[in-house]
C-alpha atoms as a printed R data frame, in Angstrom:
    type eleno elety resid chain resno       x      y       z
1   ATOM     1    CA   MET     A     1  -0.018  0.037   0.112
2   ATOM     2    CA   LYS     A     2   1.161  3.399  -0.626
3   ATOM     3    CA   ILE     A     3   0.391  6.659   1.352
4   ATOM     4    CA   ALA     A     4   1.396 10.214   0.649
5   ATOM     5    CA   ILE     A     5   2.054 13.016   3.239
6   ATOM     6    CA   PRO     A     6   2.546 16.661   2.126
7   ATOM     7    CA   ASP     A     7   6.146 17.226   2.975
8   ATOM     8    CA   ASN     A     8   7.634 20.588   4.561
9   ATOM     9    CA   TYR     A     9  11.477 19.665   5.162
10  ATOM    10    CA   GLY     A    10  10.516 16.271   6.785
11  ATOM    11    CA   GLU     A    11   7.593 17.527   8.716
12  ATOM    12    CA   VAL     A    12   3.908 17.324   7.633
13  ATOM    13    CA   ASN     A    13   2.980 20.394   5.843
14  ATOM    14    CA   PRO     A    14   0.029 21.843   7.630
15  ATOM    15    CA   HIS     A    15  -1.456 23.332   4.395
16  ATOM    16    CA   PHE     A    16  -2.124 20.576   1.680
17  ATOM    17    CA   GLY     A    17  -2.610 23.060  -1.114
18  ATOM    18    CA   GLN     A    18   0.663 24.853  -0.381
19  ATOM    19    CA   SER     A    19   2.803 21.585  -0.642
20  ATOM    20    CA   ARG     A    20   5.777 21.655  -2.980
21  ATOM    21    CA   SER     A    21   6.483 18.074  -2.517
22  ATOM    22    CA   PHE     A    22   4.937 15.040  -1.145
23  ATOM    23    CA   ALA     A    23   6.526 12.043   0.706
24  ATOM    24    CA   ILE     A    24   5.284  8.866  -0.887
25  ATOM    25    CA   ILE     A    25   5.432  5.835   1.405
26  ATOM    26    CA   GLU     A    26   5.058  2.235   0.659
27  ATOM    27    CA   ILE     A    27   3.940 -0.039   3.494
28  ATOM    28    CA   ASN     A    28   4.357 -3.871   3.198
29  ATOM    29    CA   ALA     A    29   1.903 -6.541   4.473
30  ATOM    30    CA   GLU     A    30   3.788 -6.734   7.685
31  ATOM    31    CA   ASN     A    31   3.046 -3.030   8.319
32  ATOM    32    CA   ARG     A    32   6.550 -1.820   7.968
33  ATOM    33    CA   ILE     A    33   7.653  1.018   5.714
34  ATOM    34    CA   VAL     A    34   9.682 -0.475   2.877
35  ATOM    35    CA   ASN     A    35  10.225  2.616   0.594
36  ATOM    36    CA   MET     A    36   9.998  6.404   0.983
37  ATOM    37    CA   GLU     A    37  10.325  8.943  -1.871
38  ATOM    38    CA   SER     A    38   9.934 12.586  -2.376
39  ATOM    39    CA   VAL     A    39   7.761 13.657  -5.336
40  ATOM    40    CA   SER     A    40   7.909 17.438  -6.518
41  ATOM    41    CA   ALA     A    41   4.376 19.158  -6.760
42  ATOM    42    CA   ALA     A    42   5.788 22.679  -7.167
43  ATOM    43    CA   ALA     A    43   4.175 23.282 -10.573
44  ATOM    44    CA   LEU     A    44   0.888 22.015  -9.019
45  ATOM    45    CA   GLN     A    45   0.331 24.207  -5.961
46  ATOM    46    CA   HIS     A    46  -3.345 24.957  -5.412
47  ATOM    47    CA   ASN     A    47  -4.236 22.783  -8.468
48  ATOM    48    CA   HIS     A    48  -6.248 20.361  -6.578
49  ATOM    49    CA   ALA     A    49  -7.283 18.128  -9.645
50  ATOM    50    CA   GLY     A    50  -3.700 17.964 -10.760
51  ATOM    51    CA   LEU     A    51  -2.215 17.006  -7.223
52  ATOM    52    CA   ALA     A    52  -4.775 14.318  -7.032
53  ATOM    53    CA   GLY     A    53  -3.932 12.985 -10.552
54  ATOM    54    CA   LEU     A    54  -0.106 13.151  -9.593
55  ATOM    55    CA   LEU     A    55  -0.839 10.931  -6.446
56  ATOM    56    CA   LYS     A    56  -3.044  8.698  -8.327
57  ATOM    57    CA   GLU     A    57  -0.509  8.100 -10.993
58  ATOM    58    CA   ARG     A    58   1.925  7.117  -8.240
59  ATOM    59    CA   GLY     A    59  -0.237  4.490  -6.906
60  ATOM    60    CA   VAL     A    60  -1.253  6.317  -3.695
61  ATOM    61    CA   GLU     A    61  -4.226  4.922  -1.861
62  ATOM    62    CA   VAL     A    62  -4.284  7.147   1.214
63  ATOM    63    CA   LEU     A    63  -3.276 10.824   1.716
64  ATOM    64    CA   ILE     A    64  -2.483 11.888   5.157
65  ATOM    65    CA   ALA     A    65  -2.661 15.737   5.675
66  ATOM    66    CA   GLY     A    66  -2.511 18.326   8.403
67  ATOM    67    CA   GLY     A    67  -5.151 20.728   7.056
68  ATOM    68    CA   ILE     A    68  -6.964 20.196   3.644
69  ATOM    69    CA   GLY     A    69  -9.726 22.036   2.246
70  ATOM    70    CA   PRO     A    70 -13.108 20.566   0.909
71  ATOM    71    CA   GLY     A    71 -12.268 21.122  -2.827
72  ATOM    72    CA   ALA     A    72  -8.825 19.107  -2.228
73  ATOM    73    CA   ILE     A    73 -10.808 16.311  -0.388
74  ATOM    74    CA   GLN     A    74 -13.287 16.144  -3.229
75  ATOM    75    CA   GLY     A    75 -10.516 15.824  -5.877
76  ATOM    76    CA   LEU     A    76  -8.657 13.115  -4.008
77  ATOM    77    CA   GLU     A    77 -11.774 11.155  -3.243
78  ATOM    78    CA   PHE     A    78 -12.817 11.340  -6.897
79  ATOM    79    CA   GLN     A    79  -9.552  9.625  -7.694
80  ATOM    80    CA   GLY     A    80 -10.289  6.948  -5.112
81  ATOM    81    CA   ILE     A    81  -7.777  8.233  -2.401
82  ATOM    82    CA   GLN     A    82  -8.954  8.196   1.000
83  ATOM    83    CA   VAL     A    83  -8.141 11.377   2.903
84  ATOM    84    CA   LEU     A    84  -6.925 11.462   6.744
85  ATOM    85    CA   SER     A    85  -6.366 14.852   8.340
86  ATOM    86    CA   GLY     A    86  -5.233 16.450  11.377
87  ATOM    87    CA   ALA     A    87  -1.534 14.977  11.136
88  ATOM    88    CA   SER     A    88   1.368 16.911  12.543
89  ATOM    89    CA   GLY     A    89   5.132 16.514  13.201
90  ATOM    90    CA   SER     A    90   7.492 14.156  11.490
91  ATOM    91    CA   ILE     A    91   6.457 12.607   8.378
92  ATOM    92    CA   LYS     A    92   8.385  9.263   9.530
93  ATOM    93    CA   HIS     A    93   6.536  9.375  12.713
94  ATOM    94    CA   VAL     A    94   3.239  9.756  11.131
95  ATOM    95    CA   ALA     A    95   3.849  7.090   8.328
96  ATOM    96    CA   GLU     A    96   4.802  4.678  11.200
97  ATOM    97    CA   SER     A    97   1.824  5.464  13.247
98  ATOM    98    CA   TYR     A    98  -0.495  4.852  10.263
99  ATOM    99    CA   ALA     A    99   1.368  1.436   9.523
100 ATOM   100    CA   ARG     A   100   0.731  0.287  13.001
101 ATOM   101    CA   GLY     A   101  -2.958  1.145  12.894
102 ATOM   102    CA   GLU     A   102  -2.568  3.941  15.440
103 ATOM   103    CA   PHE     A   103  -3.101  7.168  13.355
104 ATOM   104    CA   VAL     A   104  -6.628  8.797  13.990
105 ATOM   105    CA   SER     A   105  -7.946 11.285  11.562
106 ATOM   106    CA   THR     A   106  -9.391 14.330  13.118
107 ATOM   107    CA   GLY     A   107 -11.265 15.076  10.176
108 ATOM   108    CA   GLU     A   108  -9.846 18.691   9.998
109 ATOM   109    CA   VAL     A   109 -10.767 20.625   7.035
110 ATOM   110    CA   CYS     A   110  -9.553 24.027   6.176
111 ATOM   111    CA   ASN     A   111 -12.285 26.506   5.085
112 ATOM   112    CA   HIS     A   112 -10.315 29.802   4.481
113 ATOM   113    CA   HIS     A   113  -8.396 31.703   2.159
114 ATOM   114    CA   HIS     A   114  -4.761 32.597   2.921
115 ATOM   115    CA   ALA     A   115  -3.549 36.053   2.615
116 ATOM   116    CA   GLY     A   116  -2.016 36.677  -0.796
117 ATOM   117    CA   HIS     A   117  -3.728 33.733  -2.579
118 ATOM   118    CA   HIS     A   118  -7.005 31.952  -2.916
119 ATOM   119    CA   HIS     A   119  -7.810 28.147  -3.177
120 ATOM   120    CA   HIS     A   120  -8.722 27.031  -6.700
121 ATOM   121    CA   GLN     A   121 -10.788 24.034  -7.028
């Protein structure tokens, strides 16, 4: 199984749409991380459909985010990607927590516009 986490220098990016890269983590049947790679999304910031397509192309089944807007959730779910939110801290720690079945999604949804830019769906 592959999961994706928005990357901010090894930490979970709290704003999905602002992510310049994603950590894509492969978890094996024994619930262990077997591969971790970084994928650039710099050209797709705030392009929810493009980000969802990029992650789907990479075989991602689950996205774990900090905060994420309803448009992004809709785009990801349309691609068949499960969305979990409320993550924070180290990407490795969050991925390990998910692999052990211990990560609990808070359902946190970002419903605001950030100064200087707007979310596009």
